[in-house]
KOLDRENVEX-831952 format. One record per residue: residue in one letter; z, y, x of N, C-alpha, C, CB in turn. Coordinates in steps of 0.1 Angstrom, whole numbers, padded with zeros to 4 digits, always signed. Atoms other than C-alpha are relative to their C-alpha. Glycine has a CB too. Layout:
<sites>
AZYXZYXZYXZYX...
</sites>
This chain:
<sites>
M-0003-0018-0002+0526+2730+2224-0018+0005+0002+0013+0006+0020K+0005-0004-0004+0498+2742+2221-0002+0021+0001-0006-0010-0004G+0003-0017-0004+0486+2784+2235-0009+0008-0006-0005+0002+0013I+0011-0008+0003+0468+2814+2214+0000+0010+0010+0000+0007-0013I-0002-0013-0007+0461+2843+2235-0008+0010-0011-0007-0001+0018L+0006-0010+0016+0456+2876+2207-0008+0011+0009+0015+0009-0013A+0011-0013-0008+0428+2895+2226-0013+0009-0007-0009-0008+0013G+0017-0006+0008+0406+2912+2202+0007+0014-0002-0007-0009-0018G+0000-0016+0006+0409+2945+2184-0007+0014+0008+0017+0004-0001F+0003-0008-0007+0397+2977+2198+0003+0006+0013+0000+0006-0007G-0006-0009-0015+0421+2993+2222-0003+0013-0003-0009-0004+0015T+0002-0014-0004+0415+3028+2209+0011+0008+0007-0004+0006-0010R-0009-0005-0009+0443+3040+2226-0002+0002+0014+0010-0007+0000L+0002-0004-0013+0426+3034+2260-0015+0005-0002+0003-0013+0011Y+0017-0005-0008+0393+3050+2255+0001+0010+0007-0012+0003-0008P+0019+0004-0001+0366+3062+2268+0003-0017+0009-0014+0016+0015L+0003+0013-0004+0377+3029+2287-0001-0012-0005+0005-0001+0005T+0002+0013+0009+0376+3005+2262-0015+0002-0010+0016-0002-0011K+0012-0006+0009+0344+3021+2242-0011-0012+0004-0006+0019+0004S+0010+0012-0002+0324+2990+2258+0005-0012+0004-0009+0002+0010V-0005+0017-0006+0350+2964+2273+0011+0001-0004+0001-0006+0017S-0013+0000+0005+0376+2951+2259+0011+0001+0010+0001-0012-0007K-0008-0004-0001+0410+2962+2263+0006-0012+0018+0006+0002-0016Q-0001+0013-0008+0419+2926+2281-0011-0002+0013-0004-0013-0011L+0005+0004-0015+0395+2928+2309+0004+0009+0006-0014-0002+0004L+0003-0012-0008+0404+2962+2323+0013-0008+0014+0006+0021-0011P-0008+0003-0017+0423+2957+2358+0014+0000-0004-0003+0012+0014I-0014-0004-0002+0457+2951+2362+0002-0006+0016+0011-0007-0013N+0003+0003-0017+0457+2955+2403-0011-0009-0002+0013-0007+0010D+0011+0007-0007+0437+2928+2416-0010-0007-0012+0006-0013+0012K+0003+0012+0009+0431+2908+2383-0002+0003-0017+0015-0011+0003P-0001-0004+0015+0418+2912+2344+0015-0005-0005-0013-0008-0011M-0013-0002+0008+0448+2921+2322-0002-0017-0006+0000+0018-0014I-0002+0010+0009+0441+2885+2304+0009-0013+0012-0016-0004-0008F-0010+0009-0011+0452+2867+2335+0015-0001-0001-0001+0006+0015Y-0017-0003-0001+0486+2878+2328+0009-0008-0013+0003+0019-0002P+0000+0010+0005+0492+2862+2297-0002-0016+0002-0005+0004-0005L+0002+0014-0007+0472+2832+2307+0010-0006+0005-0008+0001+0009S-0008+0006-0016+0492+2826+2338+0014-0006-0011+0007+0019+0016I-0015+0007+0011+0526+2824+2311-0007-0011-0003+0007+0010-0017L+0005+0013+0011+0508+2798+2289+0003-0010+0014-0020+0001-0008M+0004+0009-0016+0498+2780+2325+0015-0006+0005-0007+0014+0015L-0013+0000-0008+0531+2785+2337+0010-0009-0005+0007+0014+0000S-0009+0011+0011+0548+2766+2308-0001-0011-0003+0000+0003-0010G+0001+0016-0002+0532+2739+2311-0012-0003-0018+0023-0010-0001I+0004+0002+0012+0508+2745+2279-0018-0002+0008+0003+0015-0014K+0009+0000+0000+0472+2734+2285-0010+0004-0007+0000-0006+0002D+0008+0001+0017+0454+2736+2251-0002+0018-0002+0013-0010-0017I+0001-0012-0004+0444+2771+2252-0012+0006-0013-0005+0001+0017L+0008-0005+0006+0425+2794+2224+0002+0014+0001+0000-0005-0011I+0002-0017-0001+0416+2831+2230-0009+0003-0012-0008+0005+0014I+0005-0007+0011+0409+2853+2200-0004+0009+0005+0008+0004-0008T+0008-0011-0008+0385+2879+2205-0008+0007-0011-0011-0006+0014S+0009-0007+0006+0362+2904+2193-0016-0006+0000+0001+0013+0006P+0014+0009+0000+0321+2891+2186-0003+0011+0015-0014+0001-0019R+0007-0009-0015+0312+2922+2215+0004-0012+0012+0012+0020+0005D-0004+0005-0012+0336+2906+2237+0004-0016+0008+0009+0006+0001K-0001+0012-0003+0335+2868+2235-0008-0004+0011-0001-0006-0010P+0011+0004-0012+0306+2864+2263+0004+0004+0011-0013+0004-0001S-0009-0003-0013+0327+2886+2285+0008-0013+0005+0013+0013-0004F-0007+0007-0003+0354+2862+2285+0000-0014-0002+0007+0004-0004M+0007+0014-0003+0333+2829+2286-0002+0002+0012-0012-0006-0007S+0003-0004-0007+0319+2840+2313+0009+0004+0015-0006+0006-0007L-0016+0001-0009+0353+2847+2333+0007-0008-0003+0008+0010+0001L-0011+0012+0002+0372+2818+2320-0004-0012-0004+0010+0002-0010G+0005+0012+0005+0345+2794+2307+0005-0009-0009-0001-0007+0009N-0010+0006+0001+0360+2764+2295+0011-0008+0003-0002-0001-0003G-0009+0001-0010+0386+2764+2319+0000-0014+0005+0013+0004-0005E+0007+0012-0010+0374+2732+2338+0010-0001+0007-0014+0004+0009N+0003-0001-0016+0375+2747+2371+0021+0000+0000-0013+0019+0007L-0016-0003+0001+0419+2752+2360+0005-0011-0005+0005+0012-0010G-0009+0016+0004+0424+2719+2349+0008+0000-0019+0017-0002+0015I-0009+0000+0012+0431+2728+2312-0014+0002-0010+0013+0013-0002S+0012-0001+0010+0408+2734+2280+0005+0011-0006-0003-0011-0011I-0006-0016+0011+0404+2768+2264-0018+0002-0009+0006+0022+0014E+0005-0001+0014+0385+2776+2233+0000+0013-0004+0008-0008-0009Y+0003-0011+0004+0372+2806+2216-0002-0001-0020-0014+0004+0009I+0002-0002+0013+0370+2822+2183-0001+0015-0003+0010-0005-0007E+0002-0016+0002+0361+2862+2170+0010+0002-0010-0014+0005-0006Q-0006-0005+0016+0379+2881+2147-0008+0015+0003+0022+0000-0002N+0008-0007-0001+0358+2904+2136+0006+0014-0006-0012-0005-0005E-0004-0017-0002+0381+2936+2129+0015-0007+0000-0004+0016-0016P-0016+0000+0002+0419+2935+2135+0007-0002-0013+0004+0012+0003K-0006-0002+0011+0440+2923+2108+0013-0001+0000-0005-0008-0008G-0008+0004-0006+0472+2919+2126+0006-0010+0004+0004+0003-0001I-0005+0006-0009+0493+2897+2149-0001-0012-0008+0012+0005+0006A-0001+0014+0013+0496+2869+2119-0011-0005-0002+0003+0004-0015D+0012+0003+0002+0460+2869+2114+0001-0016+0007-0010+0012+0006A+0006+0012-0007+0458+2846+2143+0001-0013-0003+0004-0001+0010F-0003+0013+0006+0476+2818+2127-0014-0006-0009+0013+0002-0010L+0009+0012+0010+0449+2814+2099-0013+0001+0009-0004+0005-0021L+0010+0004-0013+0421+2819+2128+0001-0016+0005+0004+0010+0014G+0002+0013-0011+0432+2790+2151+0005-0013-0010+0011+0001+0017S-0003+0007+0007+0443+2771+2122-0005-0015+0003-0002+0006-0010N+0006+0015-0005+0419+2744+2132+0004-0002+0015-0018-0002-0002F-0007+0001-0017+0429+2747+2169+0013-0011-0004+0007+0018+0008I-0019+0006+0002+0466+2742+2157+0001-0012-0001+0008+0005-0013K+0001+0013+0007+0461+2713+2135+0015-0004-0002-0008-0011+0009D-0013+0001+0005+0493+2694+2137+0013+0006+0008+0003-0014-0002D-0007-0001-0008+0511+2707+2170+0007+0012-0008-0005-0001+0013S-0003-0017+0000+0535+2740+2176-0008+0009+0011+0018+0004+0003V+0005-0007-0002+0520+2769+2188+0013+0012+0010-0006+0002-0013T-0001-0014-0009+0530+2796+2215-0012+0013-0003-0002-0004+0019L+0012-0014+0000+0512+2832+2206+0005+0010+0009-0001+0009-0014I-0009-0010-0011+0514+2856+2234-0014+0009-0003+0006-0007+0020L+0010-0012+0009+0497+2892+2226-0013+0002+0016+0014+0021-0006G+0004-0005-0015+0468+2900+2256+0002+0009+0006-0009+0000+0003D+0003-0011-0009+0477+2930+2267+0021+0004+0005-0011+0018-0011N-0016+0000-0001+0516+2915+2272+0001-0002+0017+0008-0014-0009L-0003+0005-0020+0530+2913+2316+0016-0002-0007-0002+0018+0019F-0013+0006-0007+0562+2891+2318-0001-0001+0013+0004-0012-0006F+0000+0004-0010+0573+2889+2352+0019-0001+0003-0010+0010+0008G-0015+0003-0005+0610+2878+2366+0005-0010+0002+0009+0002-0006Y-0004+0013-0012+0632+2855+2384+0006-0012-0016+0020+0007+0016D+0001+0007+0011+0635+2824+2362-0007-0001-0012+0007-0001-0003L+0011-0004+0013+0610+2835+2335-0008-0018-0005-0017+0015+0009V+0009+0008+0004+0591+2802+2338+0011-0015-0005-0012-0002+0014S-0009+0005+0009+0624+2780+2328+0003+0002-0009+0008-0001+0002T-0001+0000+0011+0631+2799+2300-0008-0002-0006+0005+0008-0002F+0010+0004+0011+0603+2796+2284-0006-0015-0001-0010+0008+0001K+0002+0011+0001+0600+2759+2295+0011-0010-0014+0001-0002+0013N-0012+0004+0009+0633+2757+2276-0002+0003-0010+0012+0004+0001A+0001-0002+0013+0624+2771+2247-0010-0003-0007+0001+0011-0002I+0009+0010+0007+0596+2750+2245+0010-0015-0005-0014-0005+0011K-0009+0012+0001+0620+2721+2248+0008-0001-0011+0007-0001+0011D-0017-0002+0014+0649+2731+2223-0009+0005-0014+0017+0021+0005L+0006-0004+0012+0621+2749+2199+0005-0011-0014-0018+0001+0003K-0002+0005+0018+0635+2739+2161-0013+0007-0009+0017+0009-0008K+0013-0001+0012+0613+2759+2140-0008+0017+0005+0009+0001-0021A+0007-0012-0007+0609+2794+2155+0009+0004+0011-0003+0014-0010T-0002-0010-0016+0614+2817+2192-0008+0011+0000-0004-0007+0015I+0000-0015-0005+0616+2853+2197+0001+0002+0013+0012+0008-0004F-0006+0001-0013+0619+2867+2229+0004+0013+0000-0009-0003+0011A-0010-0011-0001+0643+2902+2230-0004+0006+0010+0013-0003+0001Y-0001-0010-0014+0642+2930+2256+0009+0011-0004-0017+0008+0006P-0011-0017+0005+0667+2962+2259-0013+0007+0006+0022+0005+0011V+0005-0013-0005+0647+2994+2257+0002+0010-0006-0013+0001+0003N-0006-0010+0004+0650+3029+2251-0006+0003-0011+0001+0008+0009N+0006-0004+0014+0630+3034+2223-0006-0011-0007-0011+0010+0000P+0002+0008+0011+0635+3009+2199-0012+0001-0010+0011+0001-0008S+0004+0000+0016+0619+3022+2169-0015+0005+0001+0010+0011-0010D+0009+0003+0001+0586+3020+2185-0008-0019+0000-0002+0008+0008Y+0003+0012-0003+0589+2984+2187+0006-0010-0018+0010-0004+0017G-0007+0010+0007+0597+2953+2162+0013-0001+0003-0005-0013+0001V-0011+0001-0008+0634+2954+2167+0009-0015-0007+0009+0016-0003V-0005+0011+0006+0659+2923+2164+0017+0000+0001-0006-0013+0006E-0014+0001+0002+0697+2925+2149+0002-0011+0008+0005-0002-0013L-0005+0016-0003+0718+2898+2170+0017+0004-0004-0005-0007+0020D-0020+0006+0001+0758+2889+2162+0004-0003+0009+0006-0011-0007K-0004+0000-0012+0782+2888+2189-0003-0018+0004+0016+0007+0001N+0007+0013-0008+0768+2848+2193-0010+0000-0001+0001-0013-0004N+0011+0000-0006+0734+2860+2198-0010-0007-0013+0002-0008+0016E+0010+0009+0011+0724+2848+2165-0008+0014-0012+0013-0016-0012V+0009-0007+0004+0697+2863+2146+0004+0009-0012-0009-0008-0001I-0001-0005+0015+0710+2886+2116-0009+0009-0009+0010+0007-0001N+0007-0010+0003+0682+2911+2109-0011+0005+0011+0010+0009-0003I+0013-0001-0008+0646+2917+2121-0006+0011-0009-0010-0014+0001E+0006-0010+0011+0628+2952+2111-0015+0008+0013+0018+0015-0007E+0018-0006-0008+0589+2966+2120+0006+0015+0006-0020+0003-0016K-0004-0017-0005+0593+3002+2139+0010+0007-0010-0014+0011+0000P-0007-0012+0003+0626+3015+2126+0005+0013-0001+0003-0001+0000E-0003-0019-0007+0636+3052+2122+0012-0002+0006+0002+0016-0012N-0017+0002-0002+0672+3040+2126+0005-0015+0003+0008+0005-0016P+0000+0017-0009+0671+3009+2152+0014-0002-0003-0003-0001+0019S-0013+0010+0004+0703+2983+2144+0004+0000+0016-0005-0018-0009S-0002+0005-0013+0697+2977+2182-0013+0004+0010+0003-0016-0001R+0008+0000-0007+0680+2979+2212-0012-0003+0004+0003+0000+0004Y+0006+0013+0000+0667+2949+2212-0016-0003-0006+0011-0009-0008A+0009+0003+0002+0629+2949+2213-0006-0015-0004-0004+0005+0008V+0012+0013+0001+0604+2920+2201-0010+0000+0009-0008-0001-0013T+0012-0001-0008+0586+2909+2227-0016-0005-0004+0005-0008+0011G+0008+0003+0010+0550+2900+2221-0007-0019+0006-0013+0015-0001I+0004+0017-0009+0553+2858+2232+0009-0006-0014+0009-0006+0023Y-0006+0005+0013+0564+2839+2197-0003-0012+0005-0006+0003-0014M+0003+0016-0001+0570+2803+2196+0005-0007-0014+0009-0009+0015Y-0004+0007+0013+0567+2778+2162-0006-0006+0000+0000+0005-0010D+0009+0017+0000+0563+2746+2150-0008+0007-0012+0012-0019-0006N+0010+0003+0011+0540+2735+2126+0000+0007-0014+0000-0013-0002S-0006-0006+0014+0553+2752+2093-0004+0015+0006+0019-0004-0005I+0007-0016+0004+0537+2787+2104-0013-0003-0007-0004+0011+0014L+0013-0002+0006+0502+2777+2093+0002+0005-0015-0008-0014+0001D-0004-0003+0008+0519+2776+2060+0003+0012-0003+0006-0005-0001I-0008-0009-0003+0541+2806+2065-0011+0009-0003+0009+0000+0014A+0017-0013+0001+0506+2826+2074-0009-0002-0009-0013-0001+0013K+0005-0001+0011+0493+2818+2046+0004+0007-0012-0002-0008-0001S-0009-0006+0013+0521+2833+2022+0000+0010+0005+0014-0005-0005I-0001-0021+0000+0525+2869+2037-0012+0003-0006+0001+0011+0019K+0006-0007+0006+0508+2892+2022-0006+0014+0010+0009+0002-0012P-0002-0012-0007+0493+2922+2040+0008+0014+0000-0010+0002-0001S-0010-0010-0004+0517+2953+2052-0009+0012-0009+0002+0002+0018E+0011-0012+0008+0504+2987+2036-0008+0005+0011+0007+0016-0008R+0011-0005-0006+0481+2995+2066-0004-0011+0003+0002+0009+0011G+0009+0012+0003+0466+2965+2053+0002-0013+0013-0018+0007+0000E+0001+0012-0013+0477+2939+2084+0007-0010-0002+0004+0004+0014L-0014+0012-0002+0497+2906+2084+0005+0005+0008-0001-0017+0004E-0006+0001-0010+0525+2914+2102+0009-0011+0005+0004+0009+0000I-0012+0009-0005+0544+2892+2126+0010+0001-0002+0001-0001+0010T-0014+0005+0001+0577+2903+2116+0003-0004-0012+0010+0009+0002D+0003+0005+0010+0568+2893+2080+0004-0012+0004-0013+0002-0006V-0001+0016-0008+0564+2857+2097+0018+0002+0006-0017-0002+0017N-0016+0003-0005+0597+2859+2113+0012+0003-0010+0003+0008+0013K-0012+0000+0006+0616+2872+2084+0001-0012-0012+0003+0014-0006V+0000+0011+0010+0604+2841+2062+0005-0011+0010-0015-0004-0008Y-0008+0006-0009+0617+2819+2093+0019+0005+0002-0010+0003+0014L-0016-0003-0002+0652+2840+2096+0005+0001-0018+0002+0019+0011D-0006+0006+0010+0657+2837+2058+0004-0014-0008-0004+0004-0006K+0000+0012+0002+0655+2804+2060+0008-0008+0016-0016-0003-0004N-0002+0005-0013+0676+2801+2091-0002-0001+0008+0000-0006+0001H+0006+0011-0010+0653+2788+2115-0004+0010+0010-0014-0010-0005L+0004-0006-0014+0649+2819+2140+0007+0003+0005-0007+0008+0001D-0005-0002-0013+0661+2820+2171-0005+0012+0010-0003-0012+0005A+0007-0004-0006+0660+2842+2197+0008+0002+0015-0005+0010-0007V-0002-0004-0017+0663+2845+2235-0002+0010+0004-0007-0007+0010I-0003-0015-0003+0675+2875+2252-0007+0003+0019+0023+0003-0002F+0002-0004-0012+0657+2888+2286+0011+0010+0005-0014+0005+0001G-0014-0010-0002+0685+2898+2309-0011+0011+0009+0018-0009+0011R+0009-0014-0013+0678+2930+2340-0010-0008+0008+0014+0009+0015G+0011+0006-0013+0657+2903+2365-0014-0003-0003+0004-0014+0005V+0012+0007+0003+0631+2899+2341-0011+0018-0003+0005-0013-0018A+0001-0013+0004+0605+2930+2338-0012+0000-0016-0006+0009+0015W+0005+0000+0010+0583+2935+2304-0010+0008-0002+0006+0000-0007L+0007-0015+0002+0554+2959+2302-0012-0005-0010-0006+0009+0017D+0011+0004+0006+0530+2961+2274-0010+0013+0006+0002-0001-0018T+0009-0004-0007+0498+2972+2288-0006+0010-0009-0009-0010+0005G+0012-0008+0008+0482+2995+2258+0001+0011+0002-0002+0000-0012S+0000-0014+0000+0482+3027+2269-0007+0008+0013+0013+0004-0002H+0001-0003-0009+0469+3047+2298+0009+0000+0011-0004+0008-0003Q-0011+0004-0009+0502+3051+2313+0008-0007+0003+0005+0006+0001S-0009+0013-0009+0517+3018+2313-0008-0007+0006+0008-0012-0008L+0013+0007-0009+0478+3005+2322+0007+0002+0017-0018+0010-0003L-0002-0006-0017+0487+3027+2354+0015-0004+0008+0000+0018-0001E-0009+0005-0002+0523+3017+2356+0001-0016+0004+0006+0003-0010A+0002+0011-0001+0515+2980+2353-0005-0008+0012-0006-0001-0009G+0009+0002-0015+0490+2980+2385+0006+0004+0006-0013+0005+0004N-0009+0005-0012+0515+2991+2405+0014+0000+0004-0003+0004+0008F-0015+0007+0000+0544+2976+2395-0007-0018+0009+0008-0001-0023V+0011+0012-0012+0520+2943+2410-0001+0001+0012-0014-0002-0002N+0006+0000-0015+0504+2957+2434+0016+0002+0013-0013+0016+0002I-0009+0003-0008+0541+2965+2450+0011-0013+0000+0007+0011-0002I-0009+0018-0003+0556+2930+2442-0011-0007+0004+0009-0011-0015E+0006+0006-0008+0527+2914+2456-0004+0002+0017-0009-0001-0006K+0000-0006-0009+0525+2938+2487+0011-0006+0008-0001+0013-0004R-0010+0003-0008+0563+2931+2496+0001-0015+0000+0010+0008-0005Q+0004+0014-0006+0558+2895+2490-0003-0013+0006-0001-0001+0000G+0007+0010-0001+0533+2879+2498-0008-0007-0008+0006-0005+0002F+0007+0011+0009+0521+2861+2468-0003+0009-0014+0012-0016-0004K+0007-0006+0010+0503+2868+2440+0004-0003-0013-0013-0002+0002I-0008+0007+0015+0512+2870+2402-0012+0003-0005+0015+0007-0009A+0010+0010+0005+0492+2852+2379-0013-0002+0008-0005+0003-0015C+0012+0003-0009+0468+2840+2403+0001-0015-0010+0003+0000+0022L+0001+0011+0010+0454+2813+2377-0005-0015+0006-0011+0005-0013E+0007+0016-0005+0438+2790+2402+0016-0005+0011-0020+0003+0015E-0015+0005-0005+0474+2787+2423+0007-0004-0008+0007+0009+0006I-0004+0008+0008+0487+2779+2391-0005-0013-0006+0003+0006-0008A+0002+0013+0002+0470+2752+2387-0001-0006+0009-0008-0002-0004W-0005+0010-0014+0471+2739+2421+0018-0004-0001-0004+0012+0018R-0010+0009+0005+0503+2736+2419+0009-0001-0010+0007-0001+0005N-0007+0007+0013+0512+2722+2387-0008-0015-0002+0000+0011-0015K+0006+0019+0001+0491+2692+2397-0012+0000-0008+0012-0014-0009W+0016+0004+0012+0457+2703+2372-0010-0002+0012-0008+0017-0012I+0010-0002-0006+0433+2706+2401+0006-0004+0014-0006+0013-0001S-0004+0004-0014+0431+2693+2436-0003+0013+0010-0009-0012+0005S+0002-0006-0014+0432+2707+2473-0012+0011+0001-0003-0012+0011E+0012-0002+0001+0395+2700+2472-0006+0010-0009-0006-0010+0000K+0003-0008+0008+0388+2716+2442+0008+0020+0001+0004-0009-0013L-0007-0014+0000+0409+2752+2450-0011+0002+0014+0022+0000+0003L+0008-0009-0012+0390+2754+2485-0013+0004-0005-0001-0008+0014E+0017-0005+0005+0354+2752+2465+0001+0015-0008-0008-0012-0011I+0001-0012+0005+0365+2780+2440+0006+0013+0009+0006-0001-0013A+0000-0009-0009+0380+2797+2470-0013+0007+0005+0005-0004+0009E+0012-0002-0011+0350+2797+2492-0013+0013-0004-0009-0017+0001P+0005-0010+0009+0331+2822+2470+0004+0014+0001+0002-0004-0011L-0011-0012+0007+0359+2845+2464+0004+0007+0018+0018-0010-0012K-0011-0002-0014+0370+2854+2503-0007+0015+0005-0001-0016+0016K+0001-0019-0006+0353+2887+2509+0006+0013-0009-0017+0005+0001S-0008-0007+0004+0374+2902+2484+0017-0001+0005-0002-0001-0013G-0015+0010-0002+0406+2882+2498+0005-0005-0009+0011+0005+0005Y-0002+0012+0012+0411+2865+2469+0003-0015+0001-0011-0001-0008G+0007+0015-0004+0393+2838+2480+0011-0010+0017-0021+0006+0005N-0010-0001-0012+0414+2841+2516+0014-0007-0006+0003+0016+0006Y-0009+0004+0005+0445+2840+2496+0006-0013-0002-0003+0005-0008L+0001+0015+0004+0439+2806+2478-0001-0011+0016-0017-0001-0011I-0003+0009-0017+0432+2790+2518+0009+0002+0003-0007+0002+0013D-0017+0004-0009+0464+2799+2530+0010-0002-0008+0008+0012+0008I-0010+0010+0006+0481+2786+2502-0002-0014+0004-0001+0001-0014V+0003+0013-0002+0464+2752+2507+0001-0002+0017-0015-0005-0006N-0003+0004-0012+0466+2756+2546+0017+0000+0003-0007+0008+0008Q-0014-0001+0000+0502+2767+2546+0007-0015-0006+0004+0015-0010N-0001+0015+0006+0507+2734+2522+0005-0012+0015-0020-0005-0007N-0001+0006-0010+0496+2715+2549+0003-0001+0015-0006-0002-0001D-0013-0005-0013+0517+2727+2578+0009-0010-0001+0010+0016-0002
</sites>
């Protein structure tokens, strides 16, 4: 399984914040936004990752994350000159995906909750053709909406319907087998000129190859694409971290707990970060492990 983070676009809903910087580089509490989707891929055991971003922002992402070596993973980059829809990620990333299955996650989505890691790992292990993840919301008309039968089998999926058939929004993480490459090539741009991920999912649904995992009450899903939601996400992370004493989306900690990097490497990373408190946190988790 390979992973793709879609971090392109212009972030116009967040202007003027994003006039000179990628939305996915804005802070969510004490970490850049992209740390959160990247952490999900890493927690799911995915080590080969492609970041799709704009030509303007590619150098900034490379400066932040490099090639992933410090995290025991591999990160590649590709430029998206203009937003052409979520499904365009599979056309851009076809040489990266090659013969593998792939998980695509949107760069402005934050997931947190009990048993979330095992949910994603099980979905990867049990992947047949395609899996989407649904979440109950009060405003389903703002999202892609999935309709399920009494056995939680997918029976319909619509993009921002005026009269939603359910409260279940399709979240920004998608898992596909290798047939995604041919399917992405086959779909046509929508009226707004984009390759819609809903159209991809409909192809899988028509073949009875689309599964859905429903997130329960113990999971938080935040889309950080507006000023209000960006503030809410930062407050949410701040409250959880202060209460529990653990950091959310701490990439170095995840790499270390996955045994992708050694304690010595973690301490080396931590040393220049001590002034911010982030480095002290990394040092503390190593010391606690040695007690």
